[in-house]
C-alpha positions as YAML, in Angstrom:
chain: A
units: angstrom
residues:
- id: 1
  name: UNK
  ca: [0.00, 0.00, 0.00]
- id: 2
  name: UNK
  ca: [1.15, 3.53, -0.61]
- id: 3
  name: UNK
  ca: [-0.13, 7.04, 0.00]
- id: 4
  name: UNK
  ca: [0.61, 9.62, -2.69]
- id: 5
  name: UNK
  ca: [0.05, 13.30, -1.96]
- id: 6
  name: UNK
  ca: [-1.07, 14.57, -5.37]
- id: 7
  name: UNK
  ca: [-0.80, 18.01, -3.77]
- id: 8
  name: UNK
  ca: [0.09, 19.31, -0.34]
- id: 9
  name: UNK
  ca: [-0.83, 23.00, -0.35]
- id: 10
  name: UNK
  ca: [-3.72, 25.11, 0.88]
- id: 11
  name: UNK
  ca: [-6.95, 25.90, -0.96]
- id: 12
  name: UNK
  ca: [-5.57, 28.89, -2.89]
- id: 13
  name: UNK
  ca: [-1.95, 27.91, -3.41]
- id: 14
  name: UNK
  ca: [-0.63, 28.24, -7.01]
- id: 15
  name: UNK
  ca: [-0.25, 24.88, -8.72]
- id: 16
  name: UNK
  ca: [3.49, 25.36, -9.08]
- id: 17
  name: UNK
  ca: [3.67, 25.44, -5.28]
- id: 18
  name: UNK
  ca: [2.18, 22.02, -4.65]
- id: 19
  name: UNK
  ca: [-1.51, 22.02, -5.67]
- id: 20
  name: UNK
  ca: [-4.24, 21.36, -3.09]
- id: 21
  name: UNK
  ca: [-3.85, 18.72, -0.42]
- id: 22
  name: UNK
  ca: [-5.60, 15.65, -1.83]
- id: 23
  name: UNK
  ca: [-4.25, 12.15, -1.28]
- id: 24
  name: UNK
  ca: [-4.29, 8.98, -3.37]
- id: 25
  name: UNK
  ca: [-4.22, 5.60, -1.61]
- id: 26
  name: UNK
  ca: [-3.05, 2.82, -3.92]
- id: 27
  name: UNK
  ca: [-3.49, -0.89, -3.25]
- id: 28
  name: UNK
  ca: [-0.57, -2.23, -5.23]
- id: 29
  name: UNK
  ca: [-1.89, -5.81, -5.14]
- id: 30
  name: UNK
  ca: [-5.17, -4.95, -6.88]
- id: 31
  name: UNK
  ca: [-4.15, -1.58, -8.42]
- id: 32
  name: UNK
  ca: [-7.33, -0.11, -6.90]
- id: 33
  name: UNK
  ca: [-7.13, 3.58, -5.98]
- id: 34
  name: UNK
  ca: [-9.00, 5.61, -3.39]
- id: 35
  name: UNK
  ca: [-8.81, 9.39, -3.71]
- id: 36
  name: UNK
  ca: [-9.11, 11.16, -0.38]
- id: 37
  name: UNK
  ca: [-10.82, 14.41, -1.34]
- id: 38
  name: UNK
  ca: [-11.10, 15.64, -4.92]
- id: 39
  name: UNK
  ca: [-10.42, 19.36, -5.03]
- id: 40
  name: UNK
  ca: [-10.67, 21.77, -7.92]
- id: 41
  name: UNK
  ca: [-7.01, 21.14, -8.84]
- id: 42
  name: UNK
  ca: [-7.32, 17.33, -8.76]
- id: 43
  name: UNK
  ca: [-7.58, 16.95, -12.55]
- id: 44
  name: UNK
  ca: [-4.21, 18.61, -13.11]
- id: 45
  name: UNK
  ca: [-2.55, 17.30, -9.94]
- id: 46
  name: UNK
  ca: [-3.37, 13.73, -10.95]
- id: 47
  name: UNK
  ca: [-2.33, 14.36, -14.54]
- id: 48
  name: UNK
  ca: [1.06, 15.71, -13.53]
- id: 49
  name: UNK
  ca: [1.73, 12.38, -11.78]
- id: 50
  name: UNK
  ca: [0.53, 10.30, -14.72]
- id: 51
  name: UNK
  ca: [-2.95, 9.48, -13.44]
- id: 52
  name: UNK
  ca: [-6.40, 10.26, -14.86]
- id: 53
  name: UNK
  ca: [-10.05, 9.88, -13.88]
- id: 54
  name: UNK
  ca: [-9.90, 6.33, -15.27]
- id: 55
  name: UNK
  ca: [-7.57, 5.36, -12.43]
- id: 56
  name: UNK
  ca: [-9.94, 6.40, -9.63]
- id: 57
  name: UNK
  ca: [-12.10, 3.59, -8.25]
- id: 58
  name: UNK
  ca: [-13.37, 5.36, -5.15]
- id: 59
  name: UNK
  ca: [-13.44, 8.79, -3.48]
- id: 60
  name: UNK
  ca: [-13.72, 9.83, 0.16]
- id: 61
  name: UNK
  ca: [-15.00, 13.37, 0.82]
- id: 62
  name: UNK
  ca: [-14.18, 14.97, 4.17]
- id: 63
  name: UNK
  ca: [-16.18, 18.21, 3.79]
- id: 64
  name: UNK
  ca: [-17.62, 20.58, 1.21]
- id: 65
  name: UNK
  ca: [-14.93, 23.20, 0.62]
- id: 66
  name: UNK
  ca: [-13.89, 23.47, -3.03]
- id: 67
  name: UNK
  ca: [-10.32, 22.29, -2.44]
- id: 68
  name: UNK
  ca: [-11.90, 19.03, -1.28]
- id: 69
  name: UNK
  ca: [-14.91, 18.66, -3.64]
- id: 70
  name: UNK
  ca: [-14.29, 21.06, -6.54]
- id: 71
  name: UNK
  ca: [-13.01, 18.31, -8.85]
- id: 72
  name: UNK
  ca: [-15.94, 15.94, -8.38]
- id: 73
  name: UNK
  ca: [-17.87, 17.35, -11.35]
- id: 74
  name: UNK
  ca: [-14.91, 16.61, -13.64]
- id: 75
  name: UNK
  ca: [-14.54, 13.11, -12.21]
- id: 76
  name: UNK
  ca: [-18.27, 12.34, -12.37]
- id: 77
  name: UNK
  ca: [-18.89, 13.57, -15.91]
- id: 78
  name: UNK
  ca: [-15.68, 12.05, -17.25]
- id: 79
  name: UNK
  ca: [-16.52, 8.59, -15.91]
- id: 80
  name: UNK
  ca: [-20.21, 8.92, -16.85]
- id: 81
  name: UNK
  ca: [-19.47, 9.48, -20.53]
- id: 82
  name: UNK
  ca: [-16.69, 6.93, -20.86]
- id: 83
  name: UNK
  ca: [-18.34, 3.53, -21.53]
- id: 84
  name: UNK
  ca: [-15.28, 1.70, -20.23]
- id: 85
  name: UNK
  ca: [-15.63, 3.26, -16.75]
- id: 86
  name: UNK
  ca: [-17.69, 1.98, -13.86]
- id: 87
  name: UNK
  ca: [-19.30, 4.37, -11.39]
- id: 88
  name: UNK
  ca: [-16.75, 5.29, -8.73]
- id: 89
  name: UNK
  ca: [-17.66, 4.49, -5.13]
- id: 90
  name: UNK
  ca: [-18.27, 7.64, -3.09]
- id: 91
  name: UNK
  ca: [-17.82, 7.65, 0.69]
- id: 92
  name: UNK
  ca: [-18.74, 10.52, 3.00]
- id: 93
  name: UNK
  ca: [-20.37, 11.13, 6.33]
- id: 94
  name: UNK
  ca: [-24.14, 11.03, 5.82]
- id: 95
  name: UNK
  ca: [-24.49, 14.74, 6.63]
- id: 96
  name: UNK
  ca: [-21.75, 15.66, 4.14]
- id: 97
  name: UNK
  ca: [-23.27, 13.30, 1.57]
- id: 98
  name: UNK
  ca: [-26.73, 14.76, 2.14]
- id: 99
  name: UNK
  ca: [-25.51, 18.28, 1.35]
- id: 100
  name: UNK
  ca: [-23.10, 17.40, -1.46]
- id: 101
  name: UNK
  ca: [-25.58, 17.41, -4.33]
- id: 102
  name: UNK
  ca: [-27.67, 20.46, -3.45]
- id: 103
  name: UNK
  ca: [-24.85, 22.61, -2.05]
- id: 104
  name: UNK
  ca: [-21.99, 21.75, -4.42]
- id: 105
  name: UNK
  ca: [-22.79, 19.68, -7.49]
- id: 106
  name: UNK
  ca: [-26.34, 20.03, -8.79]
- id: 107
  name: UNK
  ca: [-25.80, 23.31, -10.65]
- id: 108
  name: UNK
  ca: [-23.46, 21.76, -13.18]
- id: 109
  name: UNK
  ca: [-24.48, 18.10, -13.04]
- id: 110
  name: UNK
  ca: [-28.29, 18.04, -12.91]
- id: 111
  name: UNK
  ca: [-28.75, 19.12, -16.52]
- id: 112
  name: UNK
  ca: [-28.16, 15.85, -18.41]
- id: 113
  name: UNK
  ca: [-30.20, 15.53, -21.59]
- id: 114
  name: UNK
  ca: [-33.32, 13.49, -20.87]
- id: 115
  name: UNK
  ca: [-32.24, 12.50, -17.36]
- id: 116
  name: UNK
  ca: [-33.35, 13.75, -13.94]
- id: 117
  name: UNK
  ca: [-29.86, 13.35, -12.56]
- id: 118
  name: UNK
  ca: [-28.87, 13.01, -8.92]
- id: 119
  name: UNK
  ca: [-25.76, 11.93, -7.05]
- id: 120
  name: UNK
  ca: [-26.52, 8.25, -7.69]
- id: 121
  name: UNK
  ca: [-26.50, 8.93, -11.45]
- id: 122
  name: UNK
  ca: [-22.73, 9.31, -11.22]
- id: 123
  name: UNK
  ca: [-21.57, 7.46, -8.10]
- id: 124
  name: UNK
  ca: [-22.19, 4.37, -6.03]
- id: 125
  name: UNK
  ca: [-22.89, 6.25, -2.81]
- id: 126
  name: UNK
  ca: [-21.98, 4.99, 0.66]
- id: 127
  name: UNK
  ca: [-23.18, 7.39, 3.39]
- id: 128
  name: UNK
  ca: [-21.31, 6.90, 6.67]
- id: 129
  name: UNK
  ca: [-23.22, 7.08, 9.95]
- id: 130
  name: UNK
  ca: [-21.97, 9.30, 12.79]
- id: 131
  name: UNK
  ca: [-19.24, 7.60, 14.86]
- id: 132
  name: UNK
  ca: [-18.87, 4.96, 12.15]
- id: 133
  name: UNK
  ca: [-16.53, 4.24, 9.28]
- id: 134
  name: UNK
  ca: [-16.32, 2.40, 5.99]
- id: 135
  name: UNK
  ca: [-14.54, -0.57, 4.47]
- id: 136
  name: UNK
  ca: [-12.50, -0.29, 1.28]
- id: 137
  name: UNK
  ca: [-10.26, -3.12, 0.01]
- id: 138
  name: UNK
  ca: [-10.49, -4.77, 3.45]
- id: 139
  name: UNK
  ca: [-9.20, -1.62, 5.17]
- id: 140
  name: UNK
  ca: [-11.43, -0.11, 7.83]
- id: 141
  name: UNK
  ca: [-11.47, 3.68, 7.86]
- id: 142
  name: UNK
  ca: [-12.81, 5.32, 11.00]
- id: 143
  name: UNK
  ca: [-14.13, 8.83, 10.50]
- id: 144
  name: UNK
  ca: [-13.12, 11.42, 13.11]
- id: 145
  name: UNK
  ca: [-15.22, 14.57, 13.46]
- id: 146
  name: UNK
  ca: [-13.06, 17.69, 13.54]
- id: 147
  name: UNK
  ca: [-13.82, 21.33, 14.29]
- id: 148
  name: UNK
  ca: [-13.03, 23.18, 11.09]
- id: 149
  name: UNK
  ca: [-15.46, 26.10, 10.66]
- id: 150
  name: UNK
  ca: [-17.96, 27.40, 13.20]
- id: 151
  name: UNK
  ca: [-20.45, 29.91, 11.79]
- id: 152
  name: UNK
  ca: [-22.90, 31.31, 14.28]
- id: 153
  name: UNK
  ca: [-24.21, 28.26, 16.11]
- id: 154
  name: UNK
  ca: [-23.44, 25.88, 13.24]
- id: 155
  name: UNK
  ca: [-20.48, 23.53, 12.93]
- id: 156
  name: UNK
  ca: [-19.49, 22.70, 9.37]
- id: 157
  name: UNK
  ca: [-19.43, 18.89, 9.07]
- id: 158
  name: UNK
  ca: [-15.80, 17.88, 8.54]
- id: 159
  name: UNK
  ca: [-14.16, 14.51, 9.14]
- id: 160
  name: UNK
  ca: [-10.63, 13.18, 9.28]
- id: 161
  name: UNK
  ca: [-9.68, 9.52, 8.90]
- id: 162
  name: UNK
  ca: [-8.02, 6.96, 11.16]
- id: 163
  name: UNK
  ca: [-6.94, 3.63, 9.64]
- id: 164
  name: UNK
  ca: [-4.25, 0.95, 9.70]
- id: 165
  name: UNK
  ca: [-1.95, -0.12, 6.86]
- id: 166
  name: UNK
  ca: [0.33, -3.10, 7.47]
- id: 167
  name: UNK
  ca: [0.34, -2.52, 11.21]
- id: 168
  name: UNK
  ca: [0.87, 1.24, 10.99]
- id: 169
  name: UNK
  ca: [-1.89, 3.34, 12.54]
- id: 170
  name: UNK
  ca: [-2.43, 6.46, 10.41]
- id: 171
  name: UNK
  ca: [-4.38, 9.61, 11.26]
- id: 172
  name: UNK
  ca: [-5.18, 12.18, 8.56]
- id: 173
  name: UNK
  ca: [-6.81, 15.31, 9.95]
- id: 174
  name: UNK
  ca: [-8.03, 16.67, 6.59]
- id: 175
  name: UNK
  ca: [-9.01, 20.15, 7.92]
- id: 176
  name: UNK
  ca: [-9.21, 21.14, 11.58]
- id: 177
  name: UNK
  ca: [-8.64, 24.01, 13.93]
- id: 178
  name: UNK
  ca: [-6.01, 23.56, 16.64]
- id: 179
  name: UNK
  ca: [-7.91, 21.28, 19.01]
- id: 180
  name: UNK
  ca: [-5.35, 19.32, 21.05]
- id: 181
  name: UNK
  ca: [-7.80, 18.34, 23.78]
- id: 182
  name: UNK
  ca: [-10.23, 16.92, 21.23]
- id: 183
  name: UNK
  ca: [-7.61, 15.10, 19.15]
- id: 184
  name: UNK
  ca: [-5.00, 14.03, 21.70]
- id: 185
  name: UNK
  ca: [-6.33, 10.46, 21.99]
- id: 186
  name: UNK
  ca: [-6.18, 10.06, 18.21]
- id: 187
  name: UNK
  ca: [-2.68, 11.55, 18.15]
- id: 188
  name: UNK
  ca: [-1.52, 9.12, 20.82]
- id: 189
  name: UNK
  ca: [-3.23, 6.15, 19.13]
- id: 190
  name: UNK
  ca: [-1.43, 6.83, 15.84]
- id: 191
  name: UNK
  ca: [1.99, 5.80, 14.57]
- id: 192
  name: UNK
  ca: [2.02, 8.50, 11.91]
- id: 193
  name: UNK
  ca: [-0.03, 11.71, 11.70]
- id: 194
  name: UNK
  ca: [-0.69, 13.87, 8.66]
- id: 195
  name: UNK
  ca: [-1.75, 17.26, 10.07]
- id: 196
  name: UNK
  ca: [-3.07, 20.23, 8.11]
- id: 197
  name: UNK
  ca: [-0.90, 23.21, 8.99]
- id: 198
  name: UNK
  ca: [-1.39, 26.86, 8.20]
- id: 199
  name: UNK
  ca: [1.81, 28.88, 7.75]
- id: 200
  name: UNK
  ca: [0.62, 32.36, 6.76]
- id: 201
  name: UNK
  ca: [1.18, 35.29, 9.18]
- id: 202
  name: UNK
  ca: [-2.48, 36.21, 8.56]
- id: 203
  name: UNK
  ca: [-4.28, 33.39, 10.32]
- id: 204
  name: UNK
  ca: [-7.64, 32.14, 9.04]
- id: 205
  name: UNK
  ca: [-8.46, 30.52, 12.42]
- id: 206
  name: UNK
  ca: [-9.96, 27.49, 10.66]
- id: 207
  name: UNK
  ca: [-6.73, 25.48, 10.45]
- id: 208
  name: UNK
  ca: [-4.12, 24.56, 13.02]
- id: 209
  name: UNK
  ca: [-1.24, 27.03, 12.66]
- id: 210
  name: UNK
  ca: [2.42, 26.07, 12.80]
- id: 211
  name: UNK
  ca: [2.96, 28.33, 15.82]
- id: 212
  name: UNK
  ca: [0.20, 26.42, 17.63]
- id: 213
  name: UNK
  ca: [1.38, 22.98, 16.61]
- id: 214
  name: UNK
  ca: [4.88, 23.54, 18.01]
- id: 215
  name: UNK
  ca: [3.26, 23.63, 21.47]
- id: 216
  name: UNK
  ca: [2.22, 19.97, 21.17]
- id: 217
  name: UNK
  ca: [4.08, 17.37, 23.19]
- id: 218
  name: UNK
  ca: [7.38, 16.28, 21.67]
- id: 219
  name: UNK
  ca: [6.17, 12.68, 21.37]
- id: 220
  name: UNK
  ca: [3.27, 13.80, 19.16]
- id: 221
  name: UNK
  ca: [5.35, 16.14, 16.99]
- id: 222
  name: UNK
  ca: [7.79, 13.28, 16.35]
- id: 223
  name: UNK
  ca: [5.00, 11.36, 14.56]
- id: 224
  name: UNK
  ca: [3.62, 14.31, 12.60]
- id: 225
  name: UNK
  ca: [3.96, 15.26, 8.95]
- id: 226
  name: UNK
  ca: [2.60, 18.71, 8.05]
- id: 227
  name: UNK
  ca: [0.66, 19.61, 4.92]
- id: 228
  name: UNK
  ca: [-1.95, 22.11, 3.62]
- id: 229
  name: UNK
  ca: [0.57, 24.95, 3.93]
- id: 230
  name: UNK
  ca: [0.24, 28.48, 2.51]
- id: 231
  name: UNK
  ca: [2.22, 30.32, -0.17]
- id: 232
  name: UNK
  ca: [5.77, 31.33, 0.66]
- id: 233
  name: UNK
  ca: [8.79, 30.04, 2.54]
- id: 234
  name: UNK
  ca: [8.07, 27.31, 5.07]
- id: 235
  name: UNK
  ca: [9.39, 27.21, 8.63]
- id: 236
  name: UNK
  ca: [11.93, 24.54, 9.54]
- id: 237
  name: UNK
  ca: [9.64, 21.75, 10.69]
- id: 238
  name: UNK
  ca: [12.32, 19.20, 11.58]
- id: 239
  name: UNK
  ca: [14.07, 21.77, 13.76]
- id: 240
  name: UNK
  ca: [10.88, 21.84, 15.84]
- id: 241
  name: UNK
  ca: [10.64, 18.06, 16.13]
- id: 242
  name: UNK
  ca: [8.20, 17.32, 13.31]
- id: 243
  name: UNK
  ca: [8.91, 14.83, 10.55]
- id: 244
  name: UNK
  ca: [8.69, 17.64, 8.01]
- id: 245
  name: UNK
  ca: [6.40, 19.25, 5.47]
- id: 246
  name: UNK
  ca: [4.92, 16.93, 2.86]
- id: 247
  name: UNK
  ca: [5.98, 17.72, -0.71]
- id: 248
  name: UNK
  ca: [3.91, 17.54, -3.87]
- id: 249
  name: UNK
  ca: [3.99, 14.00, -5.22]
- id: 250
  name: UNK
  ca: [5.59, 12.61, -2.06]
- id: 251
  name: UNK
  ca: [4.97, 8.88, -1.60]
- id: 252
  name: UNK
  ca: [4.64, 7.02, 1.71]
- id: 253
  name: UNK
  ca: [5.01, 3.24, 1.47]
- id: 254
  name: UNK
  ca: [3.31, 0.91, 3.93]
...
């Protein structure tokens, strides 16, 4: 098994500085591929690494921001109109799945000639119940609710993933604010952590910032790779006890 970061930057980072942070999990025995989030840059990020929509068997969506769902229309329409393609499997928390069509996709995908299209027109959908997970290629993925955006009294549904590959426990935060008390048990339960990390001096307050993450316990930082960074020079992560910043196209073998 291997994880490939088709991009490792923030939502608005120029493509030449790492694309958006979407991840491809490849089962090398079956050649099946699960794309963890499919942002608006995914078409080009995959293409630069020699992949296309035809390689994607399944997609997991963590939340509805465009750097995580903006490429789904391309993926859905491309597979729909290629007779050699099967419908990709689509996994998401049931609340995320319930909003995906009306809030993100219907404007461009509901207008098929002669068809009253919906999400199931393009995908084999697998809504995930709260506090549950999903099974893909005999790997169990546990969803982990994170606090990403709070607007008024509403929490935006957003979910990271916790799973095991060849005995290695992996935690991917996707997008989260700095919430050490909420996430510490998942940090401690993991062998390797992929943590979204904001690096801009102007903080958005919806991602953990590097200056916050350096306050984590040394034992946690020693397991942590940082990604989802902003434009510009990056701080020295290894100097602060992290494993480093993930680079575009970087591969992790398990």
